[in-house]
C-alpha positions as CSV (number, residue, x, y, z in Angstrom):
1,M,3.6,-12.8,-3.4
2,S,4.1,-10.4,-0.5
3,A,3.0,-11.4,3.0
4,Y,1.4,-8.0,3.3
5,R,-1.0,-8.3,0.4
6,E,-3.9,-9.8,2.4
7,L,-3.3,-7.3,5.3
8,I,-3.5,-4.4,2.8
9,R,-6.7,-5.8,1.3
10,E,-8.2,-6.0,4.8
11,A,-7.1,-2.5,5.6
12,M,-8.6,-1.2,2.4
13,A,-11.9,-2.9,3.3
14,R,-11.9,-1.3,6.7
15,A,-11.4,2.0,5.1
16,G,-14.3,1.4,2.7
17,R,-11.9,1.3,-0.2
18,V,-12.2,-2.3,-1.5
19,G,-10.7,-2.4,-5.0
20,A,-9.5,1.2,-4.9
21,A,-6.0,0.2,-5.9
22,D,-3.7,-2.7,-6.5
23,P,-2.3,-3.9,-3.2
24,R,1.1,-4.1,-4.8
25,H,0.9,-0.4,-5.5
26,V,-0.2,0.3,-1.9
27,E,2.7,-1.7,-0.5
28,G,5.2,0.1,-2.8
29,W,4.1,3.4,-1.5
30,M,4.2,2.2,2.1
31,R,7.8,0.8,1.6
32,L,8.9,4.1,0.1
33,E,8.2,5.8,3.4
34,R,8.8,3.0,5.9
35,G,11.1,0.4,4.3
36,C,10.2,-2.5,6.7
37,L,6.6,-2.8,7.6
38,D,7.0,-5.4,10.4
39,G,7.2,-2.9,13.2
40,L,3.9,-1.1,12.5
41,S,1.1,-1.4,14.9
42,A,-2.3,-2.2,13.5
43,E,-3.3,1.4,13.7
44,Q,-0.1,2.6,12.0
45,F,-0.5,0.0,9.3
46,Q,-4.1,1.2,8.6
47,R,-3.0,4.8,8.5
48,E,-0.1,4.0,6.1
49,V,-2.5,2.2,3.8
50,E,-4.8,5.2,3.7
51,I,-1.8,7.5,3.0
52,A,-0.6,5.2,0.2
53,L,-4.1,5.3,-1.4
54,Q,-3.9,9.1,-1.4
55,C,-0.5,8.9,-3.1
56,I,-1.8,6.5,-5.7
57,E,-4.7,8.9,-6.5
58,A,-2.4,11.9,-6.8
59,G,-0.2,10.6,-9.6
60,P,-0.3,8.5,-12.7
61,L,-0.8,4.8,-12.4
62,T,2.5,4.2,-14.2
63,D,4.4,5.7,-11.2
64,S,2.7,3.3,-8.8
65,E,3.4,0.4,-11.0
66,S,7.1,1.4,-11.4
67,L,7.4,1.8,-7.7
68,A,5.9,-1.7,-7.0
69,Q,8.2,-3.2,-9.5
70,S,11.2,-1.5,-8.0
71,Y,10.4,-3.5,-4.8
72,G,9.9,-6.7,-6.6
73,L,6.2,-6.7,-6.1
């Protein structure tokens, strides 16, 4: 389990998007852009979660699942 999963859930809750996506999928999209997520400020992390949610909504769910699996999530 990723150390970021709970942080992503919390960020989704702050955005009013609880349950909008699988946190694994969100993390996959975040890693596609950022690679390492450790250096993100709280504000950057929140924004990246929101961008990832937009990416998930824009494409088929299979793309998000494949991306998450490619990162071992």
